[in-house]
N, C-alpha and C positions, 0 to 999 in steps of 0.2 A: 441619586439626586447631587451628588457631589461632582460628577463628571459633566462638563458642558460640552457644547457642540465642537468647541476647539480640540479638547481632550480626546473626544471620540474619534473626530477626524484624523488627529495625529497619530492615534493608535492604528486606525485603518491604513494610513499612508505606510508606517513603518512595518505593518504586517505585510503589506503587498511587497515590499522590498526584501522580505526574507528569501535568501537563496541557499543559505547553509546553515548547518546546525549552530554554528557561533553567533549568526546572526539572530537566529531564534532565543537563543540563551541570553543575549544582550537584551532583547525586547521583553523577554520574560522577566529578567532580573529587574530591570527598569520598573516594569509595572508591579512586582512584588516590592520592591523597595518604597515606591510611592505608597502603597498600600500600609506598609508598616509606619511611615512617616505621619500619614493621616491618622491612623489609629493612635499613635503616640500623641499626637496633637490633640486629638479628642478625648483620649483617655486622661491627659492631664492638663485640660484646658482650664479647670477651676484653680489649678496651682498657678499656671501661667497668668490667668487673670489677676490673680491675688498678687502676684509677682511685680507685674507691669503697671497695675493699677488703672485708673479711669484715664489719666493722661497718656499712658503707654497704649492704651486701646485706640484713643483719638490719634496718636501719631502712626500707628500701623496703619490704621484706616485710611489716613491722608497719604501715607506712602503708597498703599495699594492702589488708591484713586489716581495718583501721579502715575504710577507705572501704567495702569490701564489706558490713561490719556495719552501716554508716549506710545504704547502699542497701537492705538487708534491712529496716531498721527502717522505712524510708519506705514501702516497699512494703507491708508489714503495716499501717502506719496509713493508707495510702490505700484499701488492701481494706476496713479495717473501717469507714471513713468511707462508703464506696461501699455496704457491706453494711447499714449503719445507715440509709441513705438509701432502701433498698428496703423496709424493714420498716415 
């Protein structure tokens, strides 16, 4: 439930680009490191929330929303550029 469509597609793309053992190790290490970060975040989430309080949660939520909006704008811009190059 934690991996969204973007993360799944990213893993599929990177796995398709594996041609050497070093590439495989890099992808595997990235996936493993991400799992460790997610586990640590969930394991200590109560401590993190206690530390940053309600205003910190609001701040993190707004920053995440801003990042999501920026990514969406960039994707629309990239699609517009790609479409204009086709015509």
